[in-house]
C-alpha positions as a Markdown table, in Angstrom:
| # | Residue | x | y | z |
|---|---|---|---|---|
| 1 | Met | 13.3 | -19.1 | 2.6 |
| 2 | Asn | 11.3 | -19.3 | 5.8 |
| 3 | Gly | 8.0 | -19.9 | 4.1 |
| 4 | Ile | 8.5 | -17.3 | 1.5 |
| 5 | Ser | 7.8 | -18.1 | -2.2 |
| 6 | Val | 7.6 | -16.3 | -5.5 |
| 7 | Val | 4.1 | -16.9 | -6.8 |
| 8 | Phe | 4.3 | -14.6 | -9.9 |
| 9 | Ala | 7.7 | -13.8 | -11.4 |
| 10 | Gly | 6.6 | -10.6 | -12.9 |
| 11 | Lys | 8.8 | -7.6 | -13.6 |
| 12 | Ala | 6.8 | -4.7 | -12.2 |
| 13 | Val | 8.4 | -1.3 | -12.4 |
| 14 | Leu | 6.6 | -0.3 | -9.2 |
| 15 | Gly | 4.3 | -3.0 | -7.9 |
| 16 | Glu | 2.0 | -1.6 | -5.2 |
| 17 | Ser | -1.4 | -1.6 | -3.4 |
| 18 | Pro | -2.1 | -5.3 | -3.0 |
| 19 | Ile | -5.6 | -6.1 | -1.7 |
| 20 | Trp | -7.5 | -9.4 | -1.4 |
| 21 | Ser | -10.8 | -9.6 | -3.3 |
| 22 | Gly | -13.0 | -12.1 | -1.6 |
| 23 | Ser | -15.7 | -11.8 | -4.2 |
| 24 | Arg | -13.2 | -12.6 | -7.0 |
| 25 | Ser | -10.9 | -14.9 | -5.0 |
| 26 | Arg | -8.0 | -12.9 | -6.5 |
| 27 | Leu | -5.3 | -10.7 | -5.2 |
| 28 | Leu | -5.6 | -7.3 | -6.9 |
| 29 | Trp | -2.5 | -5.1 | -7.2 |
| 30 | Val | -1.1 | -2.3 | -9.4 |
| 31 | Asp | 2.1 | -1.5 | -11.2 |
| 32 | Thr | 2.1 | 2.2 | -10.6 |
| 33 | Leu | 4.6 | 3.4 | -13.2 |
| 34 | Gly | 3.9 | 0.4 | -15.5 |
| 35 | Ala | 0.3 | 1.8 | -15.5 |
| 36 | Ser | -1.5 | -1.6 | -15.1 |
| 37 | Leu | -4.1 | -3.1 | -12.9 |
| 38 | Asn | -3.5 | -6.8 | -12.1 |
| 39 | Tyr | -5.6 | -9.8 | -11.0 |
| 40 | Phe | -3.6 | -12.7 | -9.5 |
| 41 | Asp | -5.3 | -16.1 | -9.1 |
| 42 | Pro | -3.6 | -18.2 | -6.4 |
| 43 | Ala | -5.4 | -21.3 | -7.6 |
| 44 | Thr | -3.8 | -21.2 | -11.0 |
| 45 | Gly | -0.8 | -18.9 | -10.5 |
| 46 | Arg | -2.1 | -16.8 | -13.4 |
| 47 | Asn | -1.8 | -13.0 | -13.4 |
| 48 | Val | -4.0 | -11.0 | -15.7 |
| 49 | Glu | -2.9 | -7.5 | -16.5 |
| 50 | Tyr | -5.1 | -4.6 | -17.7 |
| 51 | Ala | -3.4 | -1.5 | -19.1 |
| 52 | Met | -4.4 | 1.9 | -17.7 |
| 53 | Pro | -4.0 | 5.4 | -19.2 |
| 54 | Gly | -1.7 | 6.8 | -16.5 |
| 55 | Pro | 0.2 | 6.2 | -13.3 |
| 56 | Leu | -2.0 | 4.0 | -11.0 |
| 57 | Gly | -1.6 | 4.8 | -7.3 |
| 58 | Phe | -3.9 | 2.3 | -5.8 |
| 59 | Val | -6.8 | -0.1 | -6.1 |
| 60 | Met | -9.5 | -0.6 | -3.4 |
| 61 | Glu | -12.7 | -2.7 | -3.4 |
| 62 | Lys | -16.1 | -1.6 | -2.2 |
| 63 | Asn | -18.4 | -4.0 | -0.5 |
| 64 | Thr | -20.4 | -4.1 | -3.7 |
| 65 | Gly | -17.5 | -5.5 | -5.6 |
| 66 | Glu | -16.9 | -2.3 | -7.5 |
| 67 | Leu | -13.3 | -1.1 | -7.6 |
| 68 | Ile | -11.9 | 2.3 | -6.7 |
| 69 | Ile | -8.7 | 3.3 | -8.4 |
| 70 | Gly | -6.4 | 6.4 | -8.4 |
| 71 | Ile | -5.1 | 7.5 | -11.8 |
| 72 | Gly | -3.0 | 10.6 | -11.7 |
| 73 | Cys | -4.9 | 13.0 | -9.5 |
| 74 | His | -8.3 | 11.4 | -10.2 |
| 75 | Val | -10.4 | 8.8 | -8.5 |
| 76 | Glu | -12.2 | 6.4 | -10.8 |
| 77 | Leu | -14.8 | 3.6 | -10.3 |
| 78 | Ile | -14.7 | 0.3 | -12.2 |
| 79 | Asp | -18.0 | -1.6 | -12.1 |
| 80 | Arg | -18.3 | -5.4 | -12.2 |
| 81 | Ala | -18.5 | -5.3 | -16.0 |
| 82 | Gly | -15.1 | -3.5 | -16.2 |
| 83 | Asn | -16.5 | -0.1 | -17.2 |
| 84 | Arg | -14.5 | 2.8 | -15.9 |
| 85 | Arg | -15.7 | 6.3 | -15.0 |
| 86 | Arg | -14.2 | 9.2 | -13.2 |
| 87 | Ile | -15.9 | 10.2 | -10.0 |
| 88 | Ala | -13.6 | 12.9 | -8.4 |
| 89 | Thr | -10.4 | 14.9 | -8.6 |
| 90 | Ala | -8.1 | 15.6 | -5.6 |
| 91 | Pro | -8.5 | 19.2 | -4.2 |
| 92 | His | -4.9 | 20.2 | -4.7 |
| 93 | Ala | -4.5 | 18.5 | -8.1 |
| 94 | Gln | -2.0 | 20.1 | -10.4 |
| 95 | Glu | 0.7 | 19.1 | -12.9 |
| 96 | Gly | 3.5 | 17.0 | -11.3 |
| 97 | Phe | 1.3 | 15.6 | -8.6 |
| 98 | Arg | -0.6 | 12.3 | -8.3 |
| 99 | Leu | -2.5 | 10.2 | -5.8 |
| 100 | Asn | -0.4 | 7.6 | -4.0 |
| 101 | Asp | -1.3 | 5.0 | -1.4 |
| 102 | Ala | -4.9 | 4.6 | -0.1 |
| 103 | Ser | -7.1 | 2.6 | 2.2 |
| 104 | Leu | -10.8 | 2.3 | 3.0 |
| 105 | Asp | -12.0 | 2.8 | 6.6 |
| 106 | Ser | -14.7 | 0.7 | 8.4 |
| 107 | Ser | -17.4 | 3.0 | 7.0 |
| 108 | Gly | -16.2 | 2.8 | 3.4 |
| 109 | Arg | -14.5 | 6.3 | 3.4 |
| 110 | Leu | -11.4 | 6.5 | 1.2 |
| 111 | Trp | -8.2 | 7.8 | 2.9 |
| 112 | Val | -5.6 | 8.7 | 0.3 |
| 113 | Gly | -2.4 | 10.7 | 0.0 |
| 114 | Leu | -1.3 | 13.2 | -2.7 |
| 115 | Ile | 2.4 | 13.4 | -3.6 |
| 116 | Asn | 4.6 | 15.6 | -5.8 |
| 117 | Glu | 6.3 | 13.3 | -8.3 |
| 118 | Glu | 9.6 | 15.1 | -7.7 |
| 119 | Leu | 9.1 | 14.5 | -3.9 |
| 120 | Lys | 9.4 | 18.2 | -3.0 |
| 121 | Asp | 9.8 | 18.3 | 0.8 |
| 122 | Gly | 6.5 | 18.9 | 2.6 |
| 123 | Ser | 4.3 | 19.1 | -0.5 |
| 124 | Gly | 2.0 | 16.1 | 0.2 |
| 125 | Tyr | -1.5 | 15.9 | 1.6 |
| 126 | Leu | -3.7 | 13.5 | 3.5 |
| 127 | Tyr | -7.3 | 13.4 | 2.4 |
| 128 | Arg | -10.5 | 11.6 | 3.2 |
| 129 | Phe | -12.9 | 11.1 | 0.3 |
| 130 | Asp | -16.5 | 10.3 | 1.4 |
| 131 | Pro | -19.1 | 8.2 | -0.4 |
| 132 | Asp | -21.2 | 11.3 | -0.8 |
| 133 | Gly | -18.4 | 12.8 | -3.0 |
| 134 | Lys | -17.0 | 15.3 | -0.5 |
| 135 | Trp | -13.3 | 15.7 | 0.1 |
| 136 | His | -11.8 | 16.5 | 3.5 |
| 137 | Thr | -8.1 | 17.6 | 3.9 |
| 138 | Phe | -6.9 | 16.4 | 7.2 |
| 139 | Asp | -3.1 | 17.0 | 7.1 |
| 140 | Ser | -0.3 | 18.3 | 5.0 |
| 141 | Gly | 3.5 | 18.6 | 5.0 |
| 142 | Phe | 4.2 | 15.1 | 3.9 |
| 143 | Thr | 7.0 | 14.4 | 1.4 |
| 144 | Leu | 6.1 | 10.8 | 0.4 |
| 145 | Ile | 2.8 | 9.9 | 2.0 |
| 146 | Asn | 2.4 | 6.1 | 2.0 |
| 147 | Gly | 1.0 | 3.2 | 4.0 |
| 148 | Ile | -2.4 | 4.0 | 5.7 |
| 149 | Cys | -4.1 | 1.7 | 8.1 |
| 150 | Trp | -5.9 | 1.4 | 11.4 |
| 151 | Ser | -5.5 | -0.4 | 14.8 |
| 152 | Pro | -7.8 | -3.4 | 15.3 |
| 153 | Asp | -10.1 | -1.3 | 17.5 |
| 154 | Asn | -10.2 | 1.5 | 14.9 |
| 155 | Lys | -9.2 | 4.1 | 17.5 |
| 156 | Thr | -5.8 | 4.8 | 15.9 |
| 157 | Leu | -5.0 | 5.8 | 12.3 |
| 158 | Tyr | -1.4 | 5.1 | 11.1 |
| 159 | Val | 0.1 | 7.1 | 8.2 |
| 160 | Thr | 3.6 | 6.7 | 6.8 |
| 161 | Asp | 6.0 | 9.3 | 5.4 |
| 162 | Ser | 8.5 | 7.1 | 3.5 |
| 163 | Arg | 11.0 | 9.9 | 2.7 |
| 164 | His | 11.2 | 10.9 | 6.4 |
| 165 | Gly | 11.2 | 7.3 | 7.6 |
| 166 | Val | 8.4 | 7.9 | 10.1 |
| 167 | Ile | 5.1 | 6.2 | 10.8 |
| 168 | Tyr | 2.7 | 8.7 | 12.5 |
| 169 | Ala | -0.3 | 7.9 | 14.7 |
| 170 | Tyr | -3.6 | 9.9 | 15.0 |
| 171 | Asp | -6.5 | 9.5 | 17.4 |
| 172 | Asn | -9.3 | 8.3 | 15.1 |
| 173 | Asp | -13.1 | 8.6 | 15.6 |
| 174 | Pro | -14.5 | 5.7 | 13.5 |
| 175 | Tyr | -18.0 | 7.2 | 13.5 |
| 176 | Ser | -17.3 | 10.7 | 12.4 |
| 177 | Gly | -14.1 | 9.9 | 10.5 |
| 178 | Asp | -12.3 | 12.7 | 12.2 |
| 179 | Val | -8.6 | 12.4 | 13.3 |
| 180 | Ser | -6.5 | 14.5 | 15.7 |
| 181 | His | -3.4 | 14.5 | 17.8 |
| 182 | Arg | -0.7 | 13.5 | 15.3 |
| 183 | Arg | 2.4 | 12.1 | 16.9 |
| 184 | Glu | 5.4 | 10.0 | 15.8 |
| 185 | Phe | 4.6 | 6.4 | 16.4 |
| 186 | Ala | 7.8 | 4.7 | 15.0 |
| 187 | Ser | 10.8 | 5.6 | 13.0 |
| 188 | Ile | 13.0 | 3.4 | 10.8 |
| 189 | Asn | 16.8 | 3.7 | 10.6 |
| 190 | Pro | 17.5 | 4.8 | 6.9 |
| 191 | Lys | 20.1 | 2.0 | 6.8 |
| 192 | Lys | 17.2 | -0.5 | 7.3 |
| 193 | Gly | 15.2 | 0.9 | 4.4 |
| 194 | Lys | 12.3 | 3.2 | 3.8 |
| 195 | Pro | 8.9 | 2.4 | 5.3 |
| 196 | Asp | 6.4 | 1.9 | 2.5 |
| 197 | Gly | 3.1 | -0.1 | 2.5 |
| 198 | Leu | 1.6 | -0.7 | 5.9 |
| 199 | Ile | -1.0 | -3.1 | 7.4 |
| 200 | Val | -1.9 | -4.4 | 10.9 |
| 201 | Asp | -2.1 | -8.1 | 11.7 |
| 202 | Gln | -4.6 | -9.9 | 13.9 |
| 203 | Asp | -2.5 | -9.3 | 17.0 |
| 204 | Gly | -2.3 | -5.5 | 16.4 |
| 205 | Phe | 1.3 | -5.6 | 15.2 |
| 206 | Leu | 2.1 | -3.3 | 12.3 |
| 207 | Leu | 3.8 | -4.7 | 9.2 |
| 208 | Ser | 5.8 | -2.0 | 7.5 |
| 209 | Val | 7.3 | -3.0 | 4.2 |
| 210 | Leu | 10.8 | -1.6 | 3.8 |
| 211 | Phe | 11.7 | -0.3 | 0.3 |
| 212 | Asp | 15.4 | -0.6 | -0.2 |
| 213 | Gly | 15.5 | -2.8 | 3.0 |
| 214 | Ala | 14.7 | -6.2 | 1.6 |
| 215 | Ala | 12.5 | -6.8 | 4.6 |
| 216 | Ile | 9.3 | -6.2 | 6.5 |
| 217 | Ala | 9.5 | -4.7 | 10.0 |
| 218 | Arg | 6.9 | -6.1 | 12.5 |
| 219 | Ile | 6.2 | -3.4 | 15.0 |
| 220 | Ser | 4.4 | -3.8 | 18.3 |
| 221 | Pro | 1.4 | -1.7 | 19.3 |
| 222 | Glu | 3.8 | 0.2 | 21.5 |
| 223 | Gly | 5.9 | 1.2 | 18.5 |
| 224 | Glu | 8.9 | -1.2 | 19.1 |
| 225 | Ile | 10.3 | -3.3 | 16.2 |
| 226 | Glu | 9.7 | -6.9 | 17.3 |
| 227 | Arg | 11.3 | -8.6 | 14.3 |
| 228 | Trp | 12.5 | -8.3 | 10.7 |
| 229 | Ile | 11.1 | -10.6 | 8.0 |
| 230 | Asn | 13.8 | -10.8 | 5.4 |
| 231 | Leu | 12.8 | -10.9 | 1.7 |
| 232 | Pro | 14.5 | -11.9 | -1.6 |
| 233 | Val | 13.9 | -8.5 | -3.2 |
| 234 | Gln | 15.7 | -5.3 | -2.6 |
| 235 | Arg | 12.6 | -3.0 | -3.0 |
| 236 | Pro | 9.5 | -4.6 | -1.5 |
| 237 | Thr | 6.7 | -2.1 | -1.5 |
| 238 | Ser | 3.5 | -3.3 | 0.2 |
| 239 | Cys | 1.6 | -6.3 | 1.5 |
| 240 | Ala | -1.9 | -7.8 | 2.1 |
| 241 | Phe | -3.3 | -10.9 | 3.7 |
| 242 | Ala | -5.5 | -13.4 | 1.9 |
| 243 | Asp | -8.9 | -14.0 | 3.4 |
| 244 | Asp | -7.8 | -16.6 | 5.9 |
| 245 | Asp | -4.8 | -14.4 | 7.2 |
| 246 | Arg | -2.5 | -17.3 | 6.7 |
| 247 | Tyr | -0.8 | -16.0 | 3.6 |
| 248 | Leu | 0.7 | -12.6 | 3.3 |
| 249 | Tyr | 1.3 | -11.3 | -0.3 |
| 250 | Val | 4.1 | -8.8 | -1.0 |
| 251 | Thr | 4.5 | -6.6 | -4.0 |
| 252 | Ser | 7.9 | -5.4 | -5.2 |
| 253 | Ala | 9.7 | -3.0 | -7.6 |
| 254 | Arg | 12.5 | -3.0 | -10.1 |
| 255 | Leu | 12.5 | 0.8 | -10.3 |
| 256 | Gly | 16.0 | 2.3 | -10.1 |
| 257 | Leu | 17.9 | -0.9 | -9.5 |
| 258 | Ser | 21.2 | -1.4 | -11.2 |
| 259 | Glu | 22.0 | -4.4 | -13.4 |
| 260 | Thr | 24.3 | -5.7 | -10.7 |
| 261 | Leu | 21.5 | -5.6 | -8.1 |
| 262 | Leu | 19.0 | -7.2 | -10.5 |
| 263 | Glu | 21.4 | -10.1 | -11.1 |
| 264 | Lys | 21.7 | -10.4 | -7.3 |
| 265 | Met | 18.0 | -10.2 | -6.7 |
| 266 | Pro | 16.4 | -11.4 | -10.0 |
| 267 | Tyr | 12.9 | -11.6 | -8.5 |
| 268 | Ser | 12.7 | -7.8 | -8.0 |
| 269 | Gly | 9.3 | -6.8 | -9.4 |
| 270 | Ala | 7.8 | -10.2 | -8.6 |
| 271 | Leu | 4.8 | -11.0 | -6.3 |
| 272 | Leu | 5.8 | -12.9 | -3.2 |
| 273 | Arg | 3.8 | -15.0 | -0.7 |
| 274 | Ile | 4.7 | -15.6 | 2.9 |
| 275 | Asp | 3.4 | -18.3 | 5.1 |
| 276 | Tyr | 2.9 | -15.8 | 8.0 |
| 277 | Lys | 2.6 | -18.3 | 10.9 |
| 278 | Arg | 5.7 | -20.1 | 9.7 |
| 279 | Ala | 7.6 | -16.8 | 9.4 |
| 280 | Leu | 6.7 | -15.9 | 13.0 |
| 281 | Glu | 8.1 | -19.2 | 14.2 |
| 282 | Val | 11.6 | -18.5 | 12.9 |
């Protein structure tokens, strides 16, 4: 299917937050509602799953090789020996909320969203958590804050609100870590799916993964949808490049799908791999 293959036929409830670990030569990803941290080895096709004590919003890797994860409203650190310790709790933490998608900026600062699990309108926050342990609340009013990434020159921060179908842009100061001037960058027709995970390719095009859209929207730096990359899963969630940027890995979910849809798309919950150059040639 246009250079798309299923590399791990898992059945994740809500696969999310794929990142490539160069130090491990593994793709790391989480099953948020399945409460597991996963290590996928492309060389063997083997996926190793580690159970976690609660909903796992994201996994990120520091340049030291240590991992940062979001469990519920807490941020925890996993050292190279696998030891886990809590290092912070979100400022607006309360029952019924949890951390969702996250990303590390060029200075190692963690940008992360907080959501209400019932998706109450306007209840979400955008934070920056610094290496010195300080939290900064930069914006609020999100319903389902998701995909967070930067333009290649680091001058623009992109943040997704999946429930509203909008990708916002902010002016970003990569030195101070401050952002300003929020504006609507791109919107997705609800019939095409809900924008979820988000990354930027080498050419500065945004790749917005469309939950319930069975596709990825490739969006130009000007905010125009350049193409759709169709996928064999109804609810893809997020994506990440391997270290050479040739292969794009995509997580997916089985959450909320009917038996009829699961029969139609049996790989829902699986991990996909796209030969990105080949996909752009179609």
